[in-house]
N, C-alpha and C positions, 0 to 999 in steps of 0.2 A: 512657549518654551518646550523644546523637544526633550522627552524623558528617556530617549534612547530605546524605547520599546518598539519602534517602527510604526508604520501606518496601522490604523485600526481604531477601535472603540476603546476608550479608557474611561475609567470611573472618575466622576467629578471633573471632566475636561469638556470645555465648550470649544467647538471648532468654529472659528470665525471666517471660514473660507468655503467656497464650494467644494464639496467632497465628491470625488469620482467613486462610482460603485466599486471599482477595483481596489480602492484604498481600504475598503472594509473587509475584504476577503483575501486571506493570504494565497498567493499563487503556488502551485506545486513546485515551480522553480525555486522559490524561497524555502520550501520545505526540504529539498534535497541537499545533501552535502555539496559544497562548492567545488570540490576537487574534481579534476577531469577524470572521466571514467573511460577506459578503453574496453570496448566489448570484446569477448573472446571471439576469435575468427578462425575460419578454416583457411587453408592455403589459397583457395580461390576467392577469399574475401567475404564469404557468407558469414553471418553471425551464428554463433552456436547458442542454442536455447538451453538454459540450465533447468533441469527438472526440479520441481518443488522439493523432492527428497533430498536434494543437495543444499537446501537453504541452511545458512549458518547465522548465529547471532550477530557476528561482526558485519554482516551485510545490511544491517539495520542501523549502523552508526550514524548515518546522515539523516535519520528520521528525527522529528521533534521528540523531546523526552518522553512524553506520555504515550505517543505512538510507538516509539521504540519498545517501551516496556510492554505494551499490549501485544505487539508482534512476537516478542521473545517469549512472553507468557504462553502464547498459543502456537509456538513454533512446531510442536509435534503435530498439531492439527493442520497447519499450513503445509507441512511436508506430505500429508496424505491427500490433499486436494488436487483435482485435475489441473493440469497446466493452464487451461483456458479460463479457469475460474480465479486462480491466484492473483492475477493483475487487477481484476475487478475488485476483490476484497482489499488488497493492499492499497488501492487508490483511496479507499475509504479510511483505511488505517492511517495513511499519511496525513490526512486532514483531521485526525482525531483531536489533536490539541486545540483546534479552533472550532470544534463542534459545540452546540448547545448540550446541556446535560441530558435531555431527552434523546438526542441523536447519539450520544455516547452510549447510553443504556441500550438503544436499539442495536448498535454495533456489537456491544458486549453480549447481548442476548443472541445475536446471530452466531457468534463463536460458541456460546454455551449450547445452543440448539444442535449445531453440527457435532460438537464434542460428545454430546449425550446419546447420539444415534448409535444403534448397534450396526455392525458391519453391513448387514444386508440392507437396512434402511438407508444408511449412508450412501451406499453405492446407488441405490434406487433414486434418491433425491438428487445426486450429482450426475446421474447418467447422461442427461442432455449435454452437460459441459464436457463430460469424458468423451462423448462422441465427436465433438468438434475436432477437426484436424488442422494443424498449422500448415502453411505452405511448405513444400520440401526445402526451399532455400532457407527457412528458419530453423530447421531441425539439425543442421550440421552434418557431418559426415556419417555415412551409414557403414555398417559392417563391423 
């Protein structure tokens, strides 16, 4: 009997069919809001990359509940991070609701570690990511 919770591991449920590994792990596609998203584009069709400083709470509306809460709680930190680092961290945040408790603590501790760094140490730790350059076609119009 389907309990409506979707594929995955449920307490006190015995699955009497072969289970595909993909049934046990939620895909990123299922984590995102299902509404179509239109990327911001320049007149020549290139996508415009949004700087982390422009992140807003509403942009996490499609995240699972605990992931959305985590992202919004650390929004000030996310806004300070280098553009090349934010997607890596948000990929982990998106899957937060499905992580084991130890994995959640590890991610929470990463946020705490970064938040507690003084400005000089923060810049030093993230310098390799800050040095990464996006292709010009991703950065939008100049000037």
